[in-house]
C-alpha positions as CSV (number, residue, x, y, z in Angstrom):
1,M,15.4,-39.7,-31.3
2,S,17.7,-38.1,-29.1
3,H,17.7,-34.6,-27.3
4,A,20.1,-32.1,-28.6
5,D,22.5,-32.8,-25.7
6,G,22.7,-36.5,-26.4
7,S,20.5,-38.0,-24.1
8,Q,17.9,-40.4,-24.7
9,P,14.0,-39.2,-24.0
10,Q,12.3,-41.0,-21.1
11,A,9.6,-43.8,-21.7
12,R,7.0,-41.7,-19.8
13,Q,6.5,-38.0,-18.6
14,E,7.8,-38.1,-15.0
15,K,7.2,-35.9,-12.3
16,A,9.8,-33.7,-10.9
17,W,9.6,-35.6,-7.8
18,G,7.8,-39.1,-6.7
19,G,9.7,-41.9,-8.1
20,V,8.5,-43.9,-5.0
21,F,5.0,-43.7,-6.2
22,R,3.7,-46.7,-8.0
23,E,0.3,-45.2,-9.1
24,P,-0.4,-41.7,-10.8
25,T,-2.1,-39.0,-8.8
26,D,-6.0,-39.2,-8.7
27,K,-7.3,-36.5,-11.1
28,R,-9.4,-35.4,-8.4
29,V,-6.5,-34.5,-6.3
30,E,-4.8,-33.1,-9.2
31,L,-7.8,-30.5,-9.3
32,F,-8.1,-30.0,-5.8
33,S,-4.3,-29.2,-5.3
34,E,-3.3,-27.3,-8.4
35,S,-1.8,-23.8,-7.8
36,V,-0.9,-22.8,-11.5
37,S,-4.1,-21.0,-12.1
38,F,-2.9,-18.3,-9.8
39,D,0.7,-19.0,-9.0
40,R,1.6,-18.4,-12.6
41,R,2.0,-14.9,-11.5
42,L,5.6,-16.0,-10.1
43,A,6.8,-17.1,-13.6
44,D,9.2,-14.1,-13.7
45,D,10.5,-14.7,-10.1
46,D,11.0,-18.5,-10.8
47,I,13.1,-17.9,-14.1
48,D,15.1,-15.3,-12.5
49,G,16.0,-17.4,-9.4
50,S,16.6,-20.6,-11.6
51,I,18.8,-18.6,-13.7
52,A,20.8,-17.4,-10.7
53,H,20.8,-20.7,-9.3
54,A,22.2,-22.3,-12.4
55,R,24.8,-19.7,-12.5
56,M,25.7,-20.5,-9.0
57,L,25.8,-24.5,-9.7
58,A,28.2,-23.6,-12.5
59,D,30.5,-21.5,-10.6
60,C,30.7,-24.4,-7.9
61,G,31.4,-27.2,-10.3
62,L,27.9,-28.8,-10.0
63,L,27.2,-27.8,-13.5
64,T,29.4,-26.9,-16.5
65,V,29.3,-23.3,-18.0
66,Q,27.8,-24.9,-21.4
67,E,25.1,-26.2,-19.4
68,A,24.5,-23.1,-17.3
69,D,24.4,-21.1,-20.6
70,A,21.9,-23.9,-22.1
71,I,19.6,-23.7,-19.2
72,T,19.8,-19.7,-19.2
73,H,18.9,-19.6,-22.8
74,V,15.9,-22.0,-22.7
75,L,14.6,-20.5,-19.6
76,E,14.6,-17.1,-21.5
77,E,12.8,-18.7,-24.3
78,I,10.1,-19.9,-21.9
79,R,9.8,-16.4,-20.3
80,G,9.2,-15.2,-23.8
81,E,6.4,-17.6,-24.4
82,I,4.7,-17.1,-21.4
83,H,4.8,-13.4,-21.9
84,A,3.6,-13.8,-25.5
85,G,0.7,-16.1,-24.1
86,R,2.0,-19.1,-25.9
87,F,2.8,-21.2,-22.9
88,E,0.6,-24.1,-22.3
89,Y,-0.8,-24.9,-18.6
90,S,-2.0,-28.2,-17.1
91,V,-3.5,-29.1,-13.7
92,S,-1.4,-32.3,-14.0
93,K,1.8,-30.3,-13.5
94,E,0.4,-28.7,-10.4
95,D,2.4,-25.4,-10.2
96,I,4.4,-22.8,-12.1
97,H,7.7,-24.2,-10.8
98,L,7.0,-27.6,-12.4
99,H,5.6,-26.4,-15.5
100,I,9.0,-24.3,-16.1
101,E,11.3,-27.3,-14.9
102,S,9.2,-29.6,-17.3
103,A,9.6,-27.3,-20.0
104,L,13.1,-27.1,-19.6
105,T,13.6,-30.7,-19.4
106,A,11.5,-31.3,-22.3
107,R,13.9,-29.3,-24.3
108,L,17.3,-30.1,-22.8
109,G,16.9,-33.6,-21.4
110,D,19.2,-34.4,-18.4
111,T,20.7,-31.0,-18.6
112,G,17.4,-29.9,-17.5
113,R,17.1,-32.0,-14.9
114,K,20.3,-30.6,-13.2
115,I,18.3,-27.4,-12.2
116,H,16.8,-28.9,-9.2
117,T,20.2,-29.7,-7.8
118,A,20.8,-28.3,-4.1
119,R,17.2,-26.9,-3.8
120,S,13.8,-27.9,-2.9
121,R,10.5,-26.5,-4.1
122,N,10.1,-25.4,-0.4
123,D,12.8,-22.8,-0.7
124,Q,12.2,-22.3,-4.3
125,V,8.8,-21.1,-3.9
126,A,9.6,-18.9,-1.0
127,T,12.4,-17.4,-2.9
128,D,10.0,-16.7,-5.9
129,L,7.4,-15.2,-3.3
130,R,9.9,-12.8,-1.7
131,L,11.1,-11.5,-5.3
132,F,7.2,-11.0,-6.1
133,C,6.6,-9.1,-2.8
134,R,9.7,-6.9,-3.2
135,R,8.7,-6.1,-6.8
136,A,5.3,-5.4,-5.7
137,I,6.5,-3.3,-2.8
138,D,8.4,-1.0,-5.2
139,R,5.2,-0.5,-7.2
140,L,3.2,0.3,-4.3
141,D,5.5,3.0,-2.8
142,H,5.8,4.6,-6.4
143,G,1.9,4.9,-6.3
144,L,1.8,6.1,-2.8
145,A,4.4,8.9,-4.1
146,E,2.3,9.9,-7.0
147,L,-0.7,10.1,-4.8
148,Q,1.2,12.4,-2.2
149,R,2.3,14.8,-5.2
150,A,-1.5,15.0,-6.0
151,F,-2.2,16.2,-2.7
152,L,0.7,18.3,-2.5
153,G,-0.3,19.9,-5.9
154,F,-4.1,20.3,-4.3
155,A,-2.7,22.2,-1.5
156,E,-0.7,24.3,-3.3
157,R,-3.6,25.4,-5.5
158,E,-6.0,26.1,-2.6
159,A,-3.4,28.2,-0.8
160,G,-5.1,30.6,1.8
161,L,-8.4,29.0,1.6
162,V,-9.8,28.6,5.0
163,I,-12.2,25.6,5.8
164,P,-13.6,24.4,8.9
165,A,-12.1,21.2,10.6
166,Y,-14.2,18.6,12.1
167,T,-13.8,16.6,15.4
168,H,-17.0,14.4,16.3
169,L,-18.0,15.4,12.9
170,R,-18.9,19.0,14.4
171,R,-17.3,21.9,13.4
172,A,-14.1,22.5,15.6
173,Q,-11.5,25.0,14.2
174,P,-10.7,26.7,11.1
175,V,-7.6,25.4,9.3
176,L,-6.3,26.0,5.9
177,A,-7.5,23.7,3.2
178,A,-4.0,23.2,2.4
179,H,-3.2,21.9,5.8
180,Q,-5.8,19.3,6.0
181,L,-4.6,18.2,2.3
182,L,-1.2,17.6,3.7
183,A,-2.4,15.6,6.4
184,W,-3.1,12.9,4.1
185,C,0.6,13.2,2.8
186,E,1.7,12.4,6.6
187,K,-0.5,9.5,6.7
188,F,0.8,7.9,3.3
189,A,4.5,8.7,4.3
190,R,4.0,6.5,7.4
191,D,2.5,3.8,4.9
192,R,5.5,4.3,2.9
193,D,7.7,3.7,5.8
194,R,6.0,0.5,6.8
195,L,6.5,-0.8,3.2
196,A,10.4,0.2,3.2
197,D,10.5,-1.7,6.5
198,C,8.5,-4.7,5.3
199,R,10.9,-4.6,2.3
200,R,14.0,-4.9,4.4
201,R,12.7,-8.2,6.0
202,T,11.3,-9.5,2.8
203,N,14.6,-8.9,1.1
204,V,16.3,-12.1,2.6
205,L,17.5,-15.1,0.4
206,P,15.8,-18.5,1.5
207,L,17.2,-20.5,-1.4
208,G,19.9,-22.7,-0.5
209,S,18.0,-23.9,2.6
210,G,16.5,-26.8,0.8
211,A,13.5,-28.7,1.8
212,V,14.4,-28.3,5.6
213,A,18.3,-29.1,6.5
214,G,20.1,-27.5,3.8
215,S,22.4,-29.0,1.4
216,S,25.6,-31.3,1.5
217,L,26.7,-30.2,-1.9
218,P,29.2,-27.2,-2.1
219,I,26.9,-24.4,-3.1
220,D,27.6,-20.8,-2.7
221,R,24.3,-19.0,-1.1
222,E,26.2,-15.4,-1.4
223,H,26.6,-15.9,-5.3
224,V,22.9,-16.1,-5.5
225,R,22.2,-13.3,-3.0
226,E,24.5,-11.2,-4.9
227,A,22.7,-12.3,-8.4
228,L,19.3,-11.8,-7.3
229,G,19.9,-8.6,-5.4
230,F,18.8,-9.7,-1.7
231,G,20.3,-7.8,1.4
232,A,20.7,-10.9,3.5
233,I,20.6,-14.9,3.6
234,A,18.1,-16.7,5.7
235,A,20.4,-17.9,8.5
236,N,18.4,-21.0,9.5
237,S,17.3,-23.7,7.0
238,L,14.1,-24.8,8.9
239,D,13.0,-21.0,9.2
240,G,13.9,-20.1,5.9
241,A,12.0,-22.3,3.5
242,S,8.6,-21.8,5.6
243,D,8.8,-18.2,6.9
244,R,6.1,-16.4,5.6
245,D,6.1,-13.3,8.4
246,F,6.9,-11.2,5.5
247,A,3.9,-12.0,3.6
248,V,1.4,-11.1,6.5
249,E,3.5,-7.9,7.3
250,L,2.7,-6.8,3.7
251,A,-0.9,-7.9,4.0
252,F,-0.9,-5.9,7.1
253,V,0.7,-2.7,5.8
254,I,-1.6,-2.5,2.6
255,A,-4.7,-3.3,4.8
256,L,-3.6,-0.2,7.1
257,T,-3.1,1.8,3.8
258,M,-6.4,0.7,2.7
259,V,-7.8,1.9,6.0
260,H,-6.2,5.3,5.3
261,L,-7.8,5.4,1.7
262,S,-11.0,4.6,3.2
263,Q,-11.0,7.3,5.6
264,W,-10.0,9.7,2.7
265,A,-12.9,8.3,0.6
266,E,-15.4,8.7,3.3
267,E,-14.5,12.4,4.0
268,W,-14.6,13.1,0.4
269,I,-18.0,11.5,-0.1
270,L,-19.2,13.6,2.9
271,Y,-17.6,17.0,1.7
272,S,-19.0,16.5,-1.7
273,T,-22.5,16.0,-0.9
274,Q,-25.1,18.9,-1.2
275,E,-25.3,19.3,2.5
276,F,-21.7,20.0,2.8
277,G,-21.0,21.5,-0.7
278,F,-17.1,21.9,-0.1
279,L,-15.5,19.9,-2.8
280,K,-16.3,19.4,-6.9
281,L,-15.3,16.0,-7.7
282,P,-14.4,15.1,-11.3
283,E,-17.4,14.0,-13.3
284,T,-15.1,11.4,-15.1
285,F,-14.6,9.7,-11.7
286,C,-18.3,9.6,-10.9
287,T,-21.2,7.6,-12.3
288,G,-25.0,8.0,-12.8
289,S,-27.9,6.3,-11.6
290,S,-30.0,3.9,-13.6
291,I,-33.4,5.6,-12.4
292,M,-32.5,8.8,-11.2
293,P,-31.2,11.3,-14.0
294,Q,-30.1,13.9,-11.5
295,K,-27.4,11.9,-9.8
296,I,-23.7,12.2,-10.1
297,N,-22.4,9.5,-7.6
298,P,-19.1,9.2,-6.0
299,D,-18.9,5.5,-6.9
300,V,-15.0,5.7,-7.2
301,L,-14.6,6.7,-3.8
302,E,-17.4,4.1,-2.5
303,L,-15.2,1.5,-4.0
304,V,-12.2,2.5,-2.6
305,R,-14.0,2.5,1.0
306,G,-15.5,-1.0,0.3
307,K,-12.2,-2.6,-1.2
308,S,-10.6,-1.8,2.2
309,A,-12.6,-4.5,3.7
310,R,-11.2,-7.2,1.3
311,A,-7.5,-5.9,2.5
312,I,-8.4,-6.2,5.9
313,G,-10.0,-9.8,5.7
314,N,-7.0,-10.9,3.9
315,V,-4.8,-10.1,7.0
316,Q,-7.0,-12.4,9.0
317,A,-6.8,-15.0,6.7
318,L,-3.0,-15.2,6.4
319,L,-2.9,-15.1,10.4
320,V,-5.1,-18.0,10.7
321,L,-3.4,-20.1,8.0
322,L,-0.1,-19.6,10.0
323,K,-1.4,-20.2,13.6
324,G,-1.6,-23.9,13.5
325,L,1.8,-24.7,11.6
326,P,4.6,-26.7,13.1
327,T,8.3,-25.9,12.1
328,A,9.3,-25.9,8.4
329,Y,7.1,-26.2,5.4
330,N,3.7,-27.6,5.3
331,R,1.4,-27.4,2.3
332,D,-0.9,-25.1,3.6
333,L,1.6,-22.2,2.8
334,Q,0.2,-22.8,-0.8
335,E,-2.9,-20.8,0.4
336,D,-0.6,-17.8,0.9
337,K,-0.8,-16.5,-2.5
338,E,-4.0,-15.9,-3.5
339,T,-5.0,-13.6,-0.5
340,L,-1.7,-11.7,-0.9
341,F,-2.1,-11.1,-4.5
342,D,-5.4,-9.9,-4.0
343,S,-4.4,-7.3,-1.4
344,I,-1.5,-6.1,-3.7
345,D,-4.1,-6.0,-6.6
346,T,-6.7,-4.2,-4.6
347,L,-4.1,-1.3,-3.4
348,E,-2.8,-1.0,-7.0
349,A,-6.2,-0.7,-8.2
350,A,-7.1,2.0,-5.7
351,L,-4.1,4.1,-6.2
352,G,-4.4,3.8,-9.8
353,V,-7.9,5.8,-9.6
354,A,-7.0,8.0,-6.4
355,A,-4.0,10.2,-7.6
356,P,-6.0,11.6,-10.9
357,L,-9.4,11.9,-8.8
358,V,-7.5,14.2,-6.4
359,A,-5.9,16.0,-9.3
360,G,-9.2,16.8,-10.8
361,T,-11.1,17.8,-7.5
362,S,-11.4,21.3,-6.4
363,F,-13.1,23.1,-3.3
364,D,-16.4,25.3,-3.9
365,R,-14.8,28.5,-2.7
366,E,-17.9,30.4,-2.8
367,R,-19.9,28.1,-0.8
368,I,-17.2,27.6,1.8
369,A,-16.8,31.4,2.3
370,A,-20.6,31.6,2.9
371,T,-20.6,29.5,5.5
372,I,-17.0,29.6,7.3
373,E,-18.2,32.0,10.2
374,K,-20.9,29.5,11.2
375,G,-20.3,27.1,13.9
376,H,-18.4,29.7,16.1
377,L,-15.1,28.1,15.0
378,D,-13.1,31.0,16.5
379,A,-13.9,30.0,20.1
380,T,-10.6,28.4,20.8
381,S,-9.0,31.4,19.4
382,L,-10.5,33.8,21.6
383,M,-10.0,31.5,24.7
384,E,-6.3,31.4,24.1
385,A,-6.3,35.0,23.5
386,L,-7.6,35.4,27.1
387,I,-5.2,32.7,28.4
388,A,-2.3,35.0,26.9
389,Q,-3.7,38.1,28.8
390,G,-3.4,36.0,32.3
391,V,-6.9,34.4,32.5
392,P,-6.5,30.7,33.7
393,Q,-7.8,28.4,31.1
394,R,-10.7,26.9,32.9
395,T,-11.8,30.4,33.6
396,A,-11.5,31.4,29.9
397,H,-13.1,28.2,28.6
398,E,-16.1,28.9,30.6
399,T,-16.1,32.6,30.0
400,V,-15.9,31.8,25.8
401,G,-18.7,29.0,26.4
402,R,-21.1,31.6,28.1
403,L,-20.4,34.1,25.1
404,V,-20.8,31.2,22.5
405,R,-24.2,30.3,24.2
406,L,-25.4,34.2,23.8
407,A,-24.1,34.3,20.3
408,M,-26.3,30.8,19.5
409,T,-29.4,32.3,21.1
410,R,-29.2,35.1,18.9
411,G,-28.1,33.4,15.8
412,V,-25.0,35.5,15.3
413,A,-21.3,34.8,15.0
414,L,-19.0,35.7,18.2
415,A,-17.9,38.7,16.2
416,D,-21.2,40.1,15.9
417,L,-21.5,40.6,19.6
418,A,-21.2,44.0,20.8
419,D,-18.1,45.3,23.1
420,E,-20.4,45.7,25.9
421,E,-21.7,42.0,25.8
422,F,-18.2,40.8,26.0
423,S,-17.4,43.3,28.9
424,R,-20.3,42.0,30.9
425,E,-18.6,38.3,30.6
426,Y,-15.1,39.7,31.1
427,A,-14.6,43.2,32.6
428,G,-10.9,43.1,30.8
429,W,-12.2,43.1,27.4
430,N,-10.1,44.9,24.9
431,A,-9.3,45.5,21.2
432,P,-6.4,43.0,21.1
433,L,-9.1,40.2,22.2
434,R,-11.5,41.4,19.5
435,G,-8.5,40.9,16.9
436,A,-8.8,37.1,17.9
437,L,-12.2,36.8,16.4
438,G,-13.0,35.5,12.7
439,A,-12.0,32.4,10.9
440,S,-9.1,33.7,9.2
441,R,-7.6,35.7,11.9
442,A,-7.8,32.5,14.1
443,V,-5.8,30.6,11.6
444,E,-3.2,33.7,11.5
445,R,-2.8,33.5,15.1
446,M,-1.7,29.9,15.1
447,A,2.1,29.7,16.2
448,S,3.2,26.1,17.3
449,F,5.2,24.1,15.1
450,G,3.1,22.0,12.6
451,S,0.1,24.3,13.1
452,T,-2.2,25.6,10.6
453,S,-0.7,28.8,10.3
454,P,0.0,30.2,6.7
455,A,3.9,30.4,7.7
456,S,3.6,26.8,8.8
457,V,1.8,25.4,6.0
458,A,4.0,27.2,3.4
459,E,7.0,25.3,5.4
460,Q,5.1,22.3,5.1
461,I,4.4,22.6,1.4
462,A,8.2,23.4,0.5
463,G,9.3,20.4,2.9
464,W,6.8,18.1,0.9
465,R,8.0,19.5,-2.6
466,Q,11.7,18.8,-1.4
467,R,10.8,15.2,-0.2
468,L,8.7,14.4,-3.2
469,G,10.9,16.0,-5.8
470,A,7.7,18.1,-7.0
471,A,8.0,21.2,-8.7
472,A,5.8,24.0,-7.5
473,T,2.2,24.2,-8.9
474,P,1.9,27.1,-11.4
């Protein structure tokens, strides 16, 4: 029985490489070295890269147009089978690249065997992983943008609400709630910037580097670069097939993003406790206790906080993986995928729950209003009012400190002290200075760029609405 292209079937199934061997691979080695159990996620990228490679080979005369068409057609058939769950995997074929090539060869015979012309598994897998990471970066960026929109919407809903800001987890100064919410937009904007920067270095084509030295065949790497949408071509074949800096960089960007999410989760866990009582979390994003009927636990936030540890650990794993490798490809690099896949999956999962959780959360305005004047949040406002009237900063600081001590002793707010009590500490006490007291007034007096003043926050909201293409919250 002959193949459709007229070639004769092989007497035995052969590996895509390894004709020098006289004995089959030990089954224990197959189990130990297989990667198809996890690198099958690269199937689409492997097929995309192979189609572009085949088209280039035809353009360069290394395949006929008919052969490239046949290869493309069968690869798309294989893609459909993989997506439909009908494709069979076996550890004897080691990785997704050999699986796809073996299936191609089984259907096209010698035409299928030509697909590996002028490429190595080394530059092939490097290309696949870059394509995979590029798509992942775009998804993560979209998820972060959705989270920013959720925070922006929350900020618009809570316009005008004054809350305490904390340093050292102690009440510090009053801010608009919207100002604090927009701070998260800033953090995630830096994460998106880092993703974009990482994408630029990821978007470099290794295919054509071969195993280590390139190829003597007349290939056109620019053809493949354009077909796959890469921004540049790897300039050194030794480095091109083995570079995994982009993978470590992506893992780091993900880890830092998860750290930001962990910080947010920690803050909201605290703010939603009865002790703080600032936030009301959506019950659909909380869970109960197996023994205590009253519990409404912030498990989603706790898991976001906990899963950051995985992303942080994955960065270290990749760095340690690379630290002892000599120049060019080494099989150790097979171990880059599971950790990188885990980091990507972890962040995607966290973003998937973070945005709707933010959208469903609200502040307890009554609880906040009842306690906003506690903690003497307006002390800095009074100090700066004294400075504005010519009092040296250190003198103003000491004067207000004594007034705060007096108010603490009496258990009252600064605004509750009588004018005579202020005058005993500062002989020039006057009505404008009293106008600096109170949390809301302290917020209104802010004037610096980027501050928590209502005008500044309104500008920030408008700016974010424009940057994110978000409509105003009704």
